[in-house]
C-alpha positions, 0 to 999 in steps of 0.5 A, a space after each residue: 485471501 492470497 494476492 499471488 504477488 510473491 512466492 514467500 519461499 523466495 523471501 527471508 524472514 528478516 524482511 520483517 525488519 524493514 516493516 513499519 509499526 502499522 504493518 507489524 500491528 496489523 500482522 499481530 492483530 491478524 494472528 491474535 485469534 488464529 491458532 495456526 497463524 499464531 503457532 507459526 509466528 511463535 515458532 518463527 520468532 523463537 528461531 529469529 530473536 532479532 526479529 522478535 526484538 525488533 517487533 517487541 520494540 516497535 510495538 511495546 504494547 504487544 510485547 507480552 503477546 509476542 513473548 507468549 507466542 515465542 516462549 510457548 512455541 515448541 523448543 525443539 524444531 528442525 530447520 525445515 519446520 522453522 522455515 515452514 513456519 516462516 514461509 507461512 507467516 510471510 505468505 499471510 502478509 505478502 503485500 507487506 513483504 513485497 513492499 520491502 523490495 519495491 523493485 519487484 512490484 513492476 513485474 509481480 503486481 498485475 495492477 502495475 504491469 497490466 496498467 496503462 497511464 492513459 487510464 489516468 489521463 482520461 480522468 482529468 486534465 493534469 497539464 500544469 496542475 499541482 497533484 497529490 498522490 495518496 498512498 503512492 506505493 511504488 509511484 505508479 500514479 505519481 510518475 505518470 502524473 509527473 509527465 504532465 503536472 507542474 508538481 506531484 507530491 507522493 504521500 506514502 507511509 512505508 519508508 522502503 516505498 518512499 525511498 524507491 520513489 525518491 531514488 527512481 526520480 533521481 535516477 531518471 532525472 524527474 525533478 517535479 516529484 516530492 515524497 512525503 510520509 503520511 496516511 490517507 486520513 492524516 495528510 501533512 498539507 494545508 487546506 485547499 492546496 492541490 488541483 488533483 488528489 488521487 489514489 489507488 487501492 487506498 480508500 476503504 479503511 475509513 471512508 468518512 475520515 479518508 474522503 474528508 481528508 482528501 477533500 480538505 486538501 483539494 481546491 474547490 473545483 478540483 478533482 478527487 480520483 480513485 484509479 485502481 490498476 488492472 487486476 487479473 480478475 473482475 473488479 467489483 463496483 465501489 458502491 460506497 463511492 457511488 453512494 457518495 456521488 462519485 462518478 463511475 468510469 468503467 473499462 475493460 482492462 488489459 486482462 479482459 476484465 471489468 475495472 472501475 475508476 471513480 472521480 469527484 469534483 470538489 464543490 466550489 
């Protein structure tokens, strides 16, 4: 499903050179059983040997698959055909593409530009707290929390996004944000470390593993928060979190659409 965050024609195919291994693996897996996508990627890789080289070395287990796509693509393609293939490929991973230029997210992603930080502060008391933001992205939640919290740790697996948060914090003189690498189901922090563990648009790939990990690093009596941003369409209730006992908090967002937040108090 298209997100509508970018026009892929505005981006270079070399954007892939800034992507992480897990992103490239996702891209390759999504092309494995889709003939049209596979053909387009093969054309694009044949015309961009540096990108092919990068992918094959980042994901050596997929080198044969990549070679097959590229080597079996049409040998003679005009510049327009190549660019069409590049754009088609980038359009299928537009979230990963915009993450290579995080400065664009503030104006291109409605969950950022339509959202107000008060929606986060309504969910818990952040004053003086130690907070973890999981899957921090460009820092929407982290920078808001830093206004009140004692310390905010922004955990993010994408290097370009981590650099963006770090650079913004330094540029704006924000000294209580710490940036680290990590996935929601593998957090590099000890047990019961944080007063608040929050995320947005992260939990869902592995409910049991992710929620268990968020719970592990949160202090008893602390809060787990799921605070998704404002979307242009109606948000759907998160049935899985409701079933696990998370409290649902509804509001009508800045675009006039239904939006749901969730919170859970870790048992003492």
